[in-house]
C-alpha positions as a LaTeX table, in Angstrom:
\begin{tabular}{lrrr}
\hline
Residue & $x$ (\AA) & $y$ (\AA) & $z$ (\AA) \\
\hline
Met1 & $-5.19$ & $-8.55$ & $-6.87$ \\
Ala2 & $-6.29$ & $-12.31$ & $-6.88$ \\
Ile3 & $-4.80$ & $-15.34$ & $-8.21$ \\
Pro4 & $-5.25$ & $-18.43$ & $-9.54$ \\
Tyr5 & $-6.84$ & $-21.57$ & $-7.23$ \\
Tyr6 & $-5.40$ & $-24.45$ & $-7.45$ \\
Asp7 & $-6.62$ & $-27.82$ & $-6.29$ \\
Gly8 & $-3.84$ & $-30.11$ & $-5.36$ \\
His9 & $-2.01$ & $-29.66$ & $-9.01$ \\
Leu10 & $-5.09$ & $-28.70$ & $-10.69$ \\
Met11 & $-6.17$ & $-25.19$ & $-11.49$ \\
Val12 & $-9.83$ & $-25.07$ & $-10.77$ \\
His13 & $-10.90$ & $-22.61$ & $-13.72$ \\
Asp14 & $-13.51$ & $-19.74$ & $-12.49$ \\
Cys15 & $-12.11$ & $-19.33$ & $-9.32$ \\
Ser16 & $-9.63$ & $-17.09$ & $-7.81$ \\
Ile17 & $-8.18$ & $-16.51$ & $-4.25$ \\
Phe18 & $-7.51$ & $-13.00$ & $-2.64$ \\
Asp19 & $-3.78$ & $-12.63$ & $-2.31$ \\
Lys20 & $-3.48$ & $-8.57$ & $-1.21$ \\
Val21 & $-5.10$ & $-5.25$ & $-1.49$ \\
Phe22 & $-4.12$ & $-2.30$ & $-1.57$ \\
Trp23 & $-5.62$ & 1.24 & $-0.46$ \\
Phe24 & $-5.73$ & 4.77 & $-0.83$ \\
Phe25 & $-8.10$ & 7.39 & 0.22 \\
Pro26 & $-7.98$ & 10.47 & $-2.57$ \\
Ala27 & $-8.98$ & 12.83 & 0.15 \\
Cys28 & $-5.76$ & 12.09 & 2.25 \\
Val29 & $-3.66$ & 11.84 & $-0.93$ \\
Glu30 & $-4.49$ & 15.68 & $-1.48$ \\
Ala31 & $-4.11$ & 16.37 & 2.00 \\
Phe32 & $-0.24$ & 15.08 & 1.65 \\
Glu33 & 0.59 & 17.30 & $-0.72$ \\
Asn34 & 0.64 & 19.68 & 2.20 \\
Cys35 & 2.79 & 17.29 & 4.71 \\
Lys36 & 6.42 & 16.96 & 5.73 \\
Pro37 & 8.20 & 15.26 & 2.63 \\
Phe38 & 8.37 & 11.92 & 4.48 \\
Val39 & 6.16 & 9.03 & 5.04 \\
Ser40 & 6.87 & 6.63 & 8.28 \\
Val41 & 5.88 & 2.53 & 6.87 \\
Asp42 & 5.71 & 0.05 & 9.93 \\
Asp43 & 5.36 & $-3.46$ & 9.74 \\
Thr44 & 2.29 & $-4.16$ & 8.93 \\
His45 & 2.33 & $-2.17$ & 6.14 \\
Leu46 & 0.73 & 1.06 & 7.02 \\
Tyr47 & 1.53 & 4.23 & 5.56 \\
Val48 & 1.65 & 7.29 & 7.61 \\
Ala49 & 2.53 & 11.46 & 6.68 \\
Gln50 & 2.78 & 14.14 & 9.42 \\
Asp51 & 1.30 & 17.14 & 9.12 \\
Asp52 & 3.01 & 21.06 & 9.99 \\
Thr53 & 2.16 & 20.65 & 13.39 \\
Asn54 & 2.76 & 17.43 & 13.71 \\
Asn55 & $-0.61$ & 15.71 & 14.00 \\
Ile56 & $-0.21$ & 11.83 & 12.06 \\
Leu57 & $-2.21$ & 11.34 & 8.71 \\
Leu58 & $-3.07$ & 8.16 & 7.25 \\
Val59 & $-2.38$ & 8.10 & 3.82 \\
Thr60 & $-2.76$ & 4.13 & 3.09 \\
Phe61 & $-3.17$ & 0.25 & 3.71 \\
Ala62 & $-3.05$ & $-2.69$ & 3.29 \\
Ile63 & $-3.31$ & $-6.21$ & 3.85 \\
Val64 & $-1.22$ & $-9.11$ & 2.96 \\
Glu65 & $-0.90$ & $-12.74$ & 3.91 \\
Phe66 & 2.82 & $-12.65$ & 4.89 \\
Glu67 & 5.59 & $-9.76$ & 5.25 \\
Thr68 & 7.99 & $-10.65$ & 2.41 \\
Thr69 & 9.83 & $-8.87$ & 0.13 \\
Glu70 & 7.67 & $-9.12$ & $-2.99$ \\
Ser71 & 4.70 & $-7.49$ & $-0.94$ \\
Cys72 & 6.75 & $-4.68$ & 0.50 \\
Ser73 & 7.55 & $-4.01$ & $-3.30$ \\
Phe74 & 4.48 & $-4.20$ & $-4.26$ \\
Phe75 & 2.88 & $-1.68$ & $-1.79$ \\
Leu76 & 5.97 & 0.43 & $-2.17$ \\
Thr77 & 5.70 & 0.57 & $-6.31$ \\
Asn78 & 1.87 & 1.02 & $-4.90$ \\
Leu79 & 2.45 & 4.23 & $-2.85$ \\
Arg80 & 5.17 & 5.89 & $-5.29$ \\
Arg81 & 2.25 & 5.79 & $-8.17$ \\
His82 & $-0.61$ & 6.50 & $-5.89$ \\
Val83 & 0.38 & 8.46 & $-2.93$ \\
Thr84 & 4.07 & 10.30 & $-3.19$ \\
Ser85 & 4.43 & 11.76 & $-6.91$ \\
Gln86 & 6.37 & 14.62 & $-5.31$ \\
Glu87 & 9.54 & 15.59 & $-6.02$ \\
Gly88 & 12.44 & 14.63 & $-3.26$ \\
Leu89 & 10.76 & 11.54 & $-1.59$ \\
Phe90 & 12.06 & 8.16 & $-1.59$ \\
\hline
\end{tabular}
């Protein structure tokens, strides 16, 4: 996600600033369907799941400037949209 770039109070056209990013891996999403219906979220926006043999699976991760309610909401929304479409989660 990119946001407009400002020089003081003036917006600079044709220039954006990287704001935050959400990564998910199709192979991990597919493997997640066989995991326990639980997702662990740590303080650095790293989302992991656990399979039946208690192995940990990295599902997705994200990069943000600051941890805020907005950034957490952004990532949980994307986690739900792209990874955890199974019933019974959240």
